[in-house]
Biopython code that builds the backbone (N, CA, C, O; Angstrom):
import numpy as np
from Bio.PDB.StructureBuilder import StructureBuilder

atoms = [
    (1, "MET", "N", (4.520, -18.180, -5.978)),
    (1, "MET", "CA", (5.616, -18.421, -6.880)),
    (1, "MET", "C", (6.719, -17.414, -6.331)),
    (1, "MET", "O", (6.233, -16.462, -5.721)),
    (2, "HIS", "N", (7.806, -17.429, -6.403)),
    (2, "HIS", "CA", (8.577, -17.055, -5.857)),
    (2, "HIS", "C", (9.299, -15.910, -6.959)),
    (2, "HIS", "O", (8.875, -16.250, -8.064)),
    (3, "GLY", "N", (9.932, -15.065, -7.077)),
    (3, "GLY", "CA", (10.260, -13.922, -8.081)),
    (3, "GLY", "C", (10.791, -14.309, -9.430)),
    (3, "GLY", "O", (10.534, -13.827, -10.534)),
    (4, "LYS", "N", (11.795, -15.541, -9.000)),
    (4, "LYS", "CA", (12.297, -16.242, -10.286)),
    (4, "LYS", "C", (11.463, -16.889, -11.465)),
    (4, "LYS", "O", (11.832, -17.160, -12.608)),
    (5, "ASP", "N", (10.277, -17.053, -10.879)),
    (5, "ASP", "CA", (9.004, -17.471, -11.466)),
    (5, "ASP", "C", (8.025, -16.639, -12.494)),
    (5, "ASP", "O", (7.158, -17.052, -13.264)),
    (6, "TRP", "N", (8.424, -15.505, -12.253)),
    (6, "TRP", "CA", (7.239, -14.464, -12.134)),
    (6, "TRP", "C", (7.778, -13.973, -13.730)),
    (6, "TRP", "O", (8.978, -14.223, -13.846)),
    (7, "ASP", "N", (7.144, -13.296, -15.060)),
    (7, "ASP", "CA", (7.129, -12.935, -16.027)),
    (7, "ASP", "C", (7.586, -11.697, -16.020)),
    (7, "ASP", "O", (7.904, -11.093, -17.045)),
    (8, "SER", "N", (7.652, -11.221, -14.829)),
    (8, "SER", "CA", (7.974, -9.488, -14.317)),
    (8, "SER", "C", (7.193, -9.184, -13.050)),
    (8, "SER", "O", (5.980, -8.995, -12.961)),
    (9, "PRO", "N", (7.994, -9.174, -12.202)),
    (9, "PRO", "CA", (7.335, -8.492, -10.733)),
    (9, "PRO", "C", (6.787, -7.526, -10.891)),
    (9, "PRO", "O", (5.853, -7.235, -10.143)),
    (10, "ALA", "N", (7.283, -6.473, -12.192)),
    (10, "ALA", "CA", (6.507, -4.973, -11.903)),
    (10, "ALA", "C", (4.968, -5.277, -13.067)),
    (10, "ALA", "O", (3.956, -4.586, -12.950)),
    (11, "GLU", "N", (5.048, -6.011, -13.751)),
    (11, "GLU", "CA", (3.614, -6.594, -14.431)),
    (11, "GLU", "C", (2.939, -6.953, -13.273)),
    (11, "GLU", "O", (1.959, -6.308, -12.903)),
    (12, "ILE", "N", (3.373, -7.949, -12.636)),
    (12, "ILE", "CA", (2.507, -8.227, -11.074)),
    (12, "ILE", "C", (2.045, -6.972, -10.215)),
    (12, "ILE", "O", (0.870, -6.752, -9.922)),
    (13, "CYS", "N", (2.916, -6.333, -9.922)),
    (13, "CYS", "CA", (2.118, -5.013, -8.935)),
    (13, "CYS", "C", (1.359, -4.130, -9.799)),
    (13, "CYS", "O", (0.371, -3.542, -9.360)),
    (14, "ALA", "N", (1.867, -3.954, -11.354)),
    (14, "ALA", "CA", (1.156, -3.115, -11.824)),
    (14, "ALA", "C", (-0.363, -3.832, -11.805)),
    (14, "ALA", "O", (-1.270, -3.133, -11.353)),
    (15, "VAL", "N", (-0.647, -4.986, -12.201)),
    (15, "VAL", "CA", (-1.993, -5.844, -11.894)),
    (15, "VAL", "C", (-2.918, -5.374, -10.639)),
    (15, "VAL", "O", (-3.994, -4.837, -10.376)),
    (16, "ILE", "N", (-1.774, -5.938, -10.053)),
    (16, "ILE", "CA", (-2.207, -5.719, -8.184)),
    (16, "ILE", "C", (-2.722, -4.125, -7.832)),
    (16, "ILE", "O", (-3.701, -3.846, -7.139)),
    (17, "GLY", "N", (-1.804, -3.160, -8.494)),
    (17, "GLY", "CA", (-2.302, -1.827, -8.306)),
    (17, "GLY", "C", (-3.624, -1.301, -9.222)),
    (17, "GLY", "O", (-4.557, -0.639, -8.769)),
    (18, "ARG", "N", (-3.487, -1.720, -10.501)),
    (18, "ARG", "CA", (-4.674, -1.549, -10.649)),
    (18, "ARG", "C", (-6.285, -2.177, -10.530)),
    (18, "ARG", "O", (-7.315, -1.718, -11.023)),
    (19, "ALA", "N", (-6.067, -3.533, -9.594)),
    (19, "ALA", "CA", (-7.236, -3.701, -8.879)),
    (19, "ALA", "C", (-7.458, -3.357, -7.657)),
    (19, "ALA", "O", (-8.649, -3.440, -7.359)),
    (20, "VAL", "N", (-6.630, -2.927, -6.656)),
    (20, "VAL", "CA", (-6.324, -2.162, -6.067)),
    (20, "VAL", "C", (-6.996, -0.343, -6.194)),
    (20, "VAL", "O", (-7.423, 0.330, -5.256)),
    (21, "SER", "N", (-6.903, 0.007, -7.442)),
    (21, "SER", "CA", (-7.132, 1.321, -7.977)),
    (21, "SER", "C", (-8.498, 0.993, -8.115)),
    (21, "SER", "O", (-9.048, 2.041, -7.778)),
    (22, "GLU", "N", (-9.291, 0.269, -8.372)),
    (22, "GLU", "CA", (-10.300, -0.112, -9.013)),
    (22, "GLU", "C", (-11.512, -0.250, -7.890)),
    (22, "GLU", "O", (-12.682, 0.133, -7.923)),
    (23, "LEU", "N", (-10.653, -1.045, -6.758)),
    (23, "LEU", "CA", (-11.551, -1.009, -5.800)),
    (23, "LEU", "C", (-11.415, 0.092, -4.749)),
    (23, "LEU", "O", (-12.249, -0.087, -3.861)),
    (24, "ILE", "N", (-10.717, 1.079, -4.559)),
    (24, "ILE", "CA", (-10.957, 2.099, -4.063)),
    (24, "ILE", "C", (-11.835, 3.117, -4.868)),
    (24, "ILE", "O", (-12.505, 3.880, -4.173)),
    (25, "ARG", "N", (-11.946, 3.262, -6.413)),
    (25, "ARG", "CA", (-12.638, 3.578, -7.024)),
    (25, "ARG", "C", (-14.218, 3.588, -6.821)),
    (25, "ARG", "O", (-14.912, 4.595, -6.960)),
    (26, "LYS", "N", (-14.717, 2.243, -6.452)),
    (26, "LYS", "CA", (-15.716, 1.811, -6.012)),
    (26, "LYS", "C", (-15.770, 1.702, -4.700)),
    (26, "LYS", "O", (-16.413, 0.740, -4.280)),
    (27, "GLU", "N", (-15.152, 2.598, -3.722)),
    (27, "GLU", "CA", (-15.083, 2.380, -2.436)),
    (27, "GLU", "C", (-15.514, 1.199, -1.837)),
    (27, "GLU", "O", (-16.599, 1.013, -1.284)),
    (28, "GLN", "N", (-14.472, 0.306, -2.000)),
    (28, "GLN", "CA", (-14.744, -1.312, -1.532)),
    (28, "GLN", "C", (-13.743, -1.187, -1.023)),
    (28, "GLN", "O", (-12.790, -0.564, -1.489)),
    (29, "PRO", "N", (-13.803, -2.075, 0.604)),
    (29, "PRO", "CA", (-12.867, -2.528, 0.899)),
    (29, "PRO", "C", (-11.444, -2.977, 0.665)),
    (29, "PRO", "O", (-11.452, -4.021, 0.012)),
    (30, "LEU", "N", (-10.392, -2.623, 0.922)),
    (30, "LEU", "CA", (-8.952, -3.189, 0.593)),
    (30, "LEU", "C", (-8.778, -4.577, 1.170)),
    (30, "LEU", "O", (-7.705, -4.637, 1.771)),
    (31, "GLY", "N", (-9.443, -5.697, 1.200)),
    (31, "GLY", "CA", (-9.011, -6.904, 1.802)),
    (31, "GLY", "C", (-8.194, -7.575, 0.735)),
    (31, "GLY", "O", (-7.916, -6.974, -0.303)),
    (32, "LYS", "N", (-7.860, -8.632, 0.933)),
    (32, "LYS", "CA", (-6.902, -9.747, 0.421)),
    (32, "LYS", "C", (-8.352, -10.364, -0.619)),
    (32, "LYS", "O", (-8.352, -10.373, -1.850)),
    (33, "LYS", "N", (-9.517, -10.846, 0.293)),
    (33, "LYS", "CA", (-10.428, -11.273, -0.570)),
    (33, "LYS", "C", (-10.772, -10.366, -1.889)),
    (33, "LYS", "O", (-10.727, -10.795, -3.042)),
    (34, "ASN", "N", (-11.143, -8.955, -1.484)),
    (34, "ASN", "CA", (-11.760, -8.116, -2.402)),
    (34, "ASN", "C", (-10.582, -8.060, -3.569)),
    (34, "ASN", "O", (-11.042, -8.127, -4.709)),
    (35, "VAL", "N", (-9.187, -7.951, -3.481)),
    (35, "VAL", "CA", (-8.369, -7.651, -4.512)),
    (35, "VAL", "C", (-8.163, -8.643, -5.228)),
    (35, "VAL", "O", (-7.614, -8.561, -6.327)),
    (36, "LEU", "N", (-8.829, -10.393, -4.384)),
    (36, "LEU", "CA", (-8.447, -11.224, -5.371)),
    (36, "LEU", "C", (-9.584, -11.599, -6.452)),
    (36, "LEU", "O", (-9.531, -12.293, -7.467)),
    (37, "ALA", "N", (-10.473, -10.985, -5.941)),
    (37, "ALA", "CA", (-12.015, -11.228, -6.855)),
    (37, "ALA", "C", (-11.573, -10.086, -7.684)),
    (37, "ALA", "O", (-11.190, -10.519, -8.771)),
    (38, "MET", "N", (-11.462, -8.662, -7.595)),
    (38, "MET", "CA", (-11.139, -7.982, -8.561)),
    (38, "MET", "C", (-10.062, -8.331, -9.715)),
    (38, "MET", "O", (-10.159, -7.899, -10.864)),
    (39, "LEU", "N", (-8.819, -9.334, -9.166)),
    (39, "LEU", "CA", (-8.182, -9.696, -10.388)),
    (39, "LEU", "C", (-8.987, -10.733, -11.132)),
    (39, "LEU", "O", (-8.945, -10.795, -12.361)),
    (40, "GLN", "N", (-9.660, -11.479, -10.456)),
    (40, "GLN", "CA", (-10.416, -12.520, -11.201)),
    (40, "GLN", "C", (-11.323, -11.893, -12.204)),
    (40, "GLN", "O", (-11.438, -12.336, -13.347)),
    (41, "GLN", "N", (-12.006, -10.788, -11.724)),
    (41, "GLN", "CA", (-12.813, -10.192, -12.827)),
    (41, "GLN", "C", (-12.145, -9.470, -13.780)),
    (41, "GLN", "O", (-12.872, -9.241, -14.746)),
    (42, "GLN", "N", (-10.820, -8.938, -13.898)),
    (42, "GLN", "CA", (-10.095, -7.816, -14.738)),
    (42, "GLN", "C", (-9.544, -8.970, -15.532)),
    (42, "GLN", "O", (-9.234, -8.710, -16.695)),
    (43, "SER", "N", (-9.366, -10.219, -15.096)),
    (43, "SER", "CA", (-8.387, -11.139, -15.821)),
    (43, "SER", "C", (-9.473, -11.881, -16.940)),
    (43, "SER", "O", (-9.104, -12.280, -18.045)),
    (44, "LYS", "N", (-10.533, -11.959, -16.557)),
    (44, "LYS", "CA", (-11.785, -12.368, -17.305)),
    (44, "LYS", "C", (-12.121, -11.142, -18.450)),
    (44, "LYS", "O", (-12.459, -11.223, -19.631)),
    (45, "LEU", "N", (-11.959, -10.383, -17.871)),
    (45, "LEU", "CA", (-12.569, -8.988, -19.109)),
    (45, "LEU", "C", (-11.225, -9.246, -19.763)),
    (45, "LEU", "O", (-11.153, -8.034, -19.966)),
    (46, "THR", "N", (-10.117, -9.695, -20.271)),
    (46, "THR", "CA", (-9.302, -9.514, -21.078)),
    (46, "THR", "C", (-8.861, -10.559, -21.897)),
    (46, "THR", "O", (-8.649, -11.695, -21.474)),
    (47, "SER", "N", (-8.673, -10.099, -23.400)),
    (47, "SER", "CA", (-8.437, -11.396, -24.368)),
    (47, "SER", "C", (-7.124, -11.385, -24.205)),
    (47, "SER", "O", (-6.800, -12.394, -24.830)),
    (48, "ASP", "N", (-6.210, -10.952, -23.811)),
    (48, "ASP", "CA", (-4.446, -10.811, -23.865)),
    (48, "ASP", "C", (-3.912, -12.199, -22.978)),
    (48, "ASP", "O", (-3.884, -12.168, -21.747)),
    (49, "GLU", "N", (-3.557, -13.234, -23.647)),
    (49, "GLU", "CA", (-3.180, -14.119, -22.853)),
    (49, "GLU", "C", (-2.103, -14.095, -22.122)),
    (49, "GLU", "O", (-2.020, -14.953, -21.244)),
    (50, "LYS", "N", (-1.126, -13.231, -22.264)),
    (50, "LYS", "CA", (0.416, -12.591, -21.696)),
    (50, "LYS", "C", (-0.524, -12.028, -20.316)),
    (50, "LYS", "O", (-0.444, -12.455, -19.164)),
    (51, "LEU", "N", (-1.316, -11.070, -20.776)),
    (51, "LEU", "CA", (-2.065, -10.204, -19.495)),
    (51, "LEU", "C", (-2.755, -11.577, -18.544)),
    (51, "LEU", "O", (-2.427, -11.717, -17.366)),
    (52, "LYS", "N", (-3.440, -12.247, -19.021)),
    (52, "LYS", "CA", (-4.130, -13.337, -18.050)),
    (52, "LYS", "C", (-3.170, -14.272, -17.468)),
    (52, "LYS", "O", (-3.557, -14.975, -16.535)),
    (53, "ALA", "N", (-1.967, -14.374, -17.894)),
    (53, "ALA", "CA", (-1.044, -15.081, -17.268)),
    (53, "ALA", "C", (-0.207, -14.242, -16.355)),
    (53, "ALA", "O", (0.704, -14.844, -15.787)),
    (54, "VAL", "N", (-0.336, -13.041, -16.120)),
    (54, "VAL", "CA", (0.366, -12.231, -15.559)),
    (54, "VAL", "C", (-1.081, -11.941, -14.291)),
    (54, "VAL", "O", (-0.810, -11.920, -13.091)),
    (55, "TYR", "N", (-2.071, -11.806, -14.624)),
    (55, "TYR", "CA", (-3.105, -11.915, -13.288)),
    (55, "TYR", "C", (-2.879, -13.410, -12.387)),
    (55, "TYR", "O", (-2.598, -13.581, -11.201)),
    (56, "LEU", "N", (-3.087, -14.210, -13.301)),
    (56, "LEU", "CA", (-2.711, -15.787, -12.734)),
    (56, "LEU", "C", (-2.012, -15.818, -11.475)),
    (56, "LEU", "O", (-2.362, -16.219, -10.365)),
    (57, "GLN", "N", (-0.566, -15.121, -12.047)),
    (57, "GLN", "CA", (0.333, -15.197, -10.833)),
    (57, "GLN", "C", (0.424, -14.063, -9.873)),
    (57, "GLN", "O", (1.026, -13.916, -8.809)),
    (58, "ALA", "N", (-0.450, -13.223, -10.661)),
    (58, "ALA", "CA", (-0.582, -12.236, -9.027)),
    (58, "ALA", "C", (-1.572, -12.749, -7.954)),
    (58, "ALA", "O", (-1.394, -12.783, -6.736)),
    (59, "LEU", "N", (-2.836, -13.206, -8.787)),
    (59, "LEU", "CA", (-3.554, -14.173, -8.081)),
    (59, "LEU", "C", (-2.187, -15.311, -6.843)),
    (59, "LEU", "O", (-2.125, -15.444, -5.620)),
    (60, "ARG", "N", (-1.615, -15.696, -7.622)),
    (60, "ARG", "CA", (-1.552, -16.921, -6.752)),
    (60, "ARG", "C", (-0.423, -16.320, -5.458)),
    (60, "ARG", "O", (-0.261, -16.788, -4.331)),
    (61, "HIS", "N", (0.243, -15.139, -6.098)),
    (61, "HIS", "CA", (1.400, -14.550, -5.011)),
    (61, "HIS", "C", (0.403, -14.424, -3.690)),
    (61, "HIS", "O", (0.405, -14.909, -2.559)),
    (62, "ILE", "N", (-0.343, -13.629, -4.339)),
    (62, "ILE", "CA", (-1.371, -13.227, -3.121)),
    (62, "ILE", "C", (-2.093, -14.114, -2.324)),
    (62, "ILE", "O", (-2.546, -13.759, -1.235)),
    (63, "LEU", "N", (-2.224, -15.130, -2.728)),
    (63, "LEU", "CA", (-2.760, -16.582, -2.189)),
    (63, "LEU", "C", (-1.737, -17.231, -1.461)),
    (63, "LEU", "O", (-1.999, -18.155, -0.692)),
    (64, "GLU", "N", (-0.549, -16.799, -1.656)),
    (64, "GLU", "CA", (0.313, -17.869, -0.803)),
    (64, "GLU", "C", (0.987, -16.767, 0.153)),
    (64, "GLU", "O", (1.921, -17.146, 0.860)),
    (65, "SER", "N", (0.629, -15.607, 0.211)),
    (65, "SER", "CA", (0.827, -14.928, 1.228)),
    (65, "SER", "C", (-0.410, -15.001, 2.199)),
    (65, "SER", "O", (-0.241, -14.199, 3.118)),
    (66, "PHE", "N", (-1.417, -15.584, 2.293)),
    (66, "PHE", "CA", (-2.398, -16.124, 3.163)),
    (66, "PHE", "C", (-1.504, -16.835, 4.139)),
    (66, "PHE", "O", (-1.652, -16.422, 5.289)),
    (67, "HIS", "N", (-0.620, -17.785, 3.994)),
    (67, "HIS", "CA", (-0.053, -18.516, 4.772)),
    (67, "HIS", "C", (1.011, -17.927, 5.628)),
    (67, "HIS", "O", (1.616, -18.634, 6.435)),
]
sb = StructureBuilder()
sb.init_structure("model")
sb.init_model(0)
sb.init_chain("A")
sb.init_seg("    ")
for serial, (resi, resn, name, xyz) in enumerate(atoms, 1):
    if name == "N":
        sb.init_residue(resn, " ", resi, " ")
    sb.init_atom(name, np.array(xyz, "f"), 0.0, 1.0, " ", f" {name:<3s}", serial, name[0])
structure = sb.get_structure()
């Protein structure tokens, strides 16, 4: 996704930051696959549909960076 398609780049950065912080707290490696897995896990834990959409956008953004 490109920036104009995002709800808010700041929201996407925030959920990625939360995922990274959680990985650091758990002393897990900070590779893309671990960040993706943590974003998926956190997305499943929220009932807020808007937040779920932000998690999905963050996942897509990271997946696009693999290319």
